[in-house]
C-alpha positions in Angstrom: 5.6 -7.3 23.2 2.7 -7.4 25.7 0.0 -9.3 23.9 -3.5 -7.6 23.9 -6.2 -9.9 25.2 -9.0 -8.5 23.0 -8.2 -10.0 19.6 -10.2 -10.2 16.4 -9.8 -12.9 13.7 -10.5 -11.9 10.1 -10.1 -14.1 7.0 -10.4 -13.7 3.2 -13.3 -15.7 1.6 -10.9 -18.2 -0.1 -11.3 -21.8 1.0 -7.7 -22.1 2.5 -8.3 -18.9 4.6 -11.7 -20.0 5.7 -10.4 -23.5 6.7 -7.6 -21.8 8.7 -10.0 -19.5 10.4 -12.1 -22.6 11.4 -9.0 -24.2 12.9 -8.3 -21.1 15.1 -11.9 -20.3 16.0 -12.2 -22.5 19.0 -8.6 -22.2 20.2 -8.9 -18.6 21.2 -11.4 -16.1 22.4 -12.2 -13.6 19.6 -14.0 -10.3 19.6 -15.3 -8.1 16.7 -12.7 -6.1 14.8 -14.1 -2.8 16.0 -13.6 -3.9 19.6 -10.2 -5.5 19.2 -6.8 -4.3 20.4 -5.1 -6.6 17.9 -6.2 -8.2 14.6 -5.1 -11.6 13.2 -5.6 -11.6 9.4 -5.6 -14.7 7.3 -5.1 -14.4 3.6 -2.8 -12.8 1.1 -1.3 -9.4 0.6 -4.5 -8.1 -1.0 -6.5 -9.1 2.0 -4.0 -7.5 4.4 -4.5 -4.3 2.5 -8.2 -4.6 2.7 -7.9 -5.2 6.5 -5.7 -2.1 6.9 -8.0 0.0 4.8 -11.0 -1.1 6.8 -9.4 0.2 9.9 -8.6 3.5 8.3 -12.1 3.9 7.0 -13.6 3.4 10.5 -11.7 6.5 11.6 -11.1 4.9 15.0 -7.6 4.3 16.5 -5.9 1.7 14.4 -4.6 -1.5 16.1 -1.6 -3.8 15.2 -2.2 -6.5 12.6 -0.5 -9.9 12.5 -1.1 -11.6 9.2 -0.6 -15.2 8.2 -0.2 -16.1 4.6 -2.9 -18.2 2.9 -2.6 -16.4 -0.4 0.0 -16.3 -3.2 3.0 -14.0 -2.4 2.3 -13.0 1.2 5.0 -10.4 1.4 3.1 -8.5 4.1 2.3 -11.8 5.9 3.8 -14.3 8.3 3.9 -18.0 7.7 0.7 -19.8 8.4 0.8 -22.1 11.4 -2.2 -23.3 13.4 -0.3 -23.7 16.7 1.8 -21.4 19.0 0.0 -18.1 18.2 0.3 -16.7 21.7 4.1 -17.2 21.7 4.4 -15.8 18.2 2.5 -12.6 19.2 4.7 -12.2 22.3 7.9 -12.4 20.2 6.6 -10.3 17.2 8.4 -7.3 16.0 6.5 -4.1 15.4 6.8 -2.2 12.1 5.3 1.2 11.5 3.8 1.9 8.0 2.7 5.4 7.1 0.1 5.6 4.3 -0.2 8.1 1.5 -3.1 10.5 1.2 -4.4 10.9 -2.4 -6.8 13.7 -3.3 -8.1 13.2 -6.8 -10.2 15.7 -8.8 -12.1 14.4 -11.8 -12.9 16.1 -15.1 -16.4 16.6 -13.8 -15.1 18.5 -10.7 -15.7 15.7 -8.1 -13.1 15.3 -5.4 -12.2 12.0 -3.8 -9.8 11.6 -0.8 -8.3 8.1 -0.4 -5.4 6.6 1.6 -2.8 4.3 0.0 -0.5 1.9 1.9 1.5 0.6 -1.1 1.1 3.1 -3.9 -0.9 5.7 -5.8 -0.8 5.0 -9.5 -2.1 6.9 -12.5 -2.9 4.8 -15.5 -4.1 5.5 -19.1 -7.6 4.4 -19.8 -7.3 4.0 -23.6 -4.8 2.9 -26.1 -3.3 6.4 -26.3 -0.5 7.4 -24.0 -1.2 9.6 -21.0 0.3 13.1 -21.0 1.1 14.3 -17.4 2.6 17.4 -15.8 4.6 16.5 -12.7 5.0 19.0 -9.9 7.0 18.5 -6.7 6.7 21.1 -3.9 5.0 23.6 -6.2 7.8 23.4 -8.8 7.0 21.9 -12.2 9.8 19.3 -12.6 8.4 17.7 -15.8 6.2 19.9 -18.0 5.0 16.9 -20.0 5.5 13.2 -19.4 4.2 10.9 -22.1 3.7 7.4 -20.6 1.4 4.6 -19.8 1.2 6.0 -16.2 3.2 6.9 -13.1 3.1 5.8 -9.5 4.2 7.0 -6.1 5.2 4.2 -3.7 6.0 4.0 0.0 8.8 1.9 1.3 6.4 -0.9 2.2 5.0 -0.8 -1.3 8.2 -0.3 -3.1 8.6 -4.1 -3.7 5.1 -4.4 -5.3 3.9 -2.7 -8.4 6.8 -0.2 -8.1 9.4 -2.9 -8.5 7.6 -4.4 -11.4 7.7 -1.0 -13.1 11.6 -1.0 -12.6 11.3 1.4 -9.6 13.8 1.3 -6.7 13.4 -0.7 -3.5 13.2 1.7 -0.5 14.4 0.4 2.9 11.7 0.6 5.6 12.3 3.7 7.7 14.1 5.5 4.9 11.6 8.4 4.9 11.6 8.3 1.1 9.1 7.9 -1.7 9.6 6.4 -5.1 8.2 8.3 -8.1 8.3 5.8 -10.9 7.0 6.2 -14.5 5.2 3.3 -16.2 6.5 2.7 -19.8 7.7 6.3 -20.3 7.9 7.5 -23.9 9.0 11.1 -23.5 11.3 12.1 -21.9 12.8 8.8 -23.0 15.7 8.8 -20.5 13.8 9.7 -17.4 13.4 6.6 -15.2 12.0 8.2 -12.0 13.1 9.8 -8.8 13.5 9.2 -5.1 11.9 11.9 -3.0 11.8 12.8 0.7 8.5 11.6 2.1 7.7 15.2 3.1 7.4 16.1 -0.6 4.1 17.3 -2.0 3.5 15.7 -5.4 0.9 17.0 -7.9 0.1 15.1 -11.1 -2.0 17.1 -13.7 -3.5 15.3 -16.7 -2.9 17.2 -19.9 -5.8 16.9 -22.4 -7.9 14.5 -20.1 -10.8 14.5 -22.6 -8.7 13.0 -25.4 -6.3 11.0 -23.2 -8.3 9.9 -20.1 -6.5 8.7 -17.0 -7.6 6.8 -13.9 -6.0 7.1 -10.4 -5.7 4.1 -8.1 -5.0 4.2 -4.4 -3.9 0.6 -3.7 -7.1 -1.2 -4.8 -9.5 1.7 -5.2 -9.9 3.4 -8.6 -11.1 6.8 -9.6 -11.7 7.2 -13.3 -11.3 10.3 -15.5 -9.1 12.3 -13.2 -7.8 15.8 -14.0 -5.6 16.4 -11.0 -4.1 14.1 -8.3 -2.3 15.4 -5.2 -0.3 13.1 -3.0 1.2 13.6 0.4 2.3 11.4 3.3 -0.3 11.1 6.1 1.7 10.8 9.4 -1.4 11.1 11.6 -2.7 7.7 10.4 0.3 5.5 11.1 -0.3 1.7 10.9 1.4 -1.1 12.8 2.3 -4.5 11.3 3.5 -7.5 13.4 6.1 -10.0 12.1 7.9 -13.0 13.4 11.5 -12.0 14.1 12.8 -14.4 11.5 10.5 -13.0 8.8 10.6 -9.3 9.6 9.4 -6.8 7.0 12.6 -4.8 6.9 14.7 -7.9 6.3 12.4 -9.0 3.5 12.6 -5.6 1.8 16.4 -5.6 2.0 16.7 -9.1 0.6 14.5 -8.3 -2.3 17.5 -6.4 -3.7 19.4 -9.7 -4.2 16.6 -11.7 -5.8 17.6 -12.7 -9.3 
């Protein structure tokens, strides 16, 4: 790829990321994130999500992000190396990630609209199970789901919380979404569904006063929700950059063979 000259360097507040940022600070010319054509992010997967969400919240054109792992898992990141950044950016592969748009209405009638890059999840707030009605494309597919929660995951997020909840891994570019229950109790045999990403999903909380539920879009939580609607948001496409030998699509594929 043709490497943009206006680049921003952002780092998580952890000591390893801050030390790495110091090592790169004088080796390149950096600009502020709002003025950049490309962002280099140092940290873990959580910090990558924060960086992407910050761009979405600025409501300006989003720019490609090249992450280097200085966290724990680093699934969305490349390997940290202090040298050869220009060459790595020139060779990097581009991957498009389309976020979800969550609209949550609370019991009090407040409405919140938030994007989610990995998943939208509904979680019970108390010891009692959540009771949810699940609607897909205006058709009620589950009149009552008793569970600890439910989530809707993108392909990029299908190897995160979704996989831990026994959901399917979705190949990048599959144009599918995973609808995965969390500890379902009734119907006992339902283990989720794979839906086209054009599907409109509506999750209504049954008896929210007695069985309160929160909605989480990646890392942002809305408590005491009554209704959550989820659609794909194609107008806010994001771009991640990866070393050819550590490309995101390969990582997602290989996760299916991890014991």
